[in-house]
C-alpha positions in Angstrom: 132.4 -25.9 222.0 132.5 -23.9 225.2 131.5 -20.3 224.9 131.9 -17.6 227.5 128.4 -16.4 228.2 127.4 -13.1 229.7 124.2 -12.5 231.8 122.3 -9.3 231.1 118.9 -7.8 231.2 118.3 -5.5 228.3 115.2 -4.8 226.3 115.8 -5.4 222.6 113.7 -5.3 219.4 113.0 -8.8 218.1 111.7 -9.5 214.6 110.5 -12.8 213.3 109.1 -12.5 209.8 106.4 -9.8 209.9 106.1 -10.0 213.7 107.9 -7.5 215.8 108.1 -7.3 219.6 110.2 -6.0 222.5 111.8 -8.8 224.4 114.4 -9.2 227.1 117.9 -10.2 226.3 118.9 -12.5 229.1 122.3 -14.0 228.0 124.7 -13.4 225.1 127.8 -15.1 223.7 129.8 -14.8 220.5 127.5 -17.0 218.5 124.1 -16.7 220.2 121.7 -15.3 222.8 118.8 -16.2 225.0 115.7 -14.1 225.0 112.6 -14.0 227.1 109.4 -13.4 225.2 105.7 -13.1 226.0 104.9 -14.8 222.6 106.0 -18.2 221.3 108.2 -18.4 218.2 108.6 -21.5 216.1 111.9 -23.4 216.4 113.9 -23.1 213.3 112.5 -19.7 212.4 114.6 -16.8 211.2 115.1 -14.1 213.8 116.6 -10.6 214.0 117.6 -8.7 217.1 118.2 -4.9 217.3 119.4 -2.7 220.1 120.6 0.8 219.1 123.2 0.3 216.4 123.7 -3.4 217.3 122.1 -6.0 214.9 122.2 -9.8 215.0 120.4 -12.3 212.9 120.1 -16.1 213.0 117.8 -19.0 213.7 115.7 -20.0 216.7 117.3 -23.2 217.9 115.3 -23.9 221.1 112.0 -22.7 222.5 111.0 -23.4 226.1 107.7 -22.6 227.8 107.7 -21.4 231.4 105.3 -19.6 233.8 106.1 -16.1 232.5 106.3 -16.7 228.7 108.9 -18.3 226.4 112.6 -18.7 226.5 114.2 -18.5 223.1 117.7 -19.5 222.2 119.0 -17.9 219.0 122.1 -19.1 217.1 123.6 -16.1 215.3 124.6 -16.2 211.6 128.4 -16.2 211.1 127.8 -12.8 209.4 126.6 -11.2 212.6 128.6 -12.5 215.6 128.7 -10.7 218.9 132.0 -8.9 219.8 
């Protein structure tokens, strides 16, 4: 499937189990998002994203290490799509 993606740079609250952090939302599309994090997260882990009244939940489907931290790809639950 081809999804229209939107680039952004927005700080959001990220929760993974009992761990909470502020991360940067880099990209978003209807069924997922890419986040930049200073801490690694296990692939397959449950994740929640909050920003103001917006809430998304899903699973981490990809984790990439780079010079400044970690790039996390989240696939949203069908119950919390963007748009």
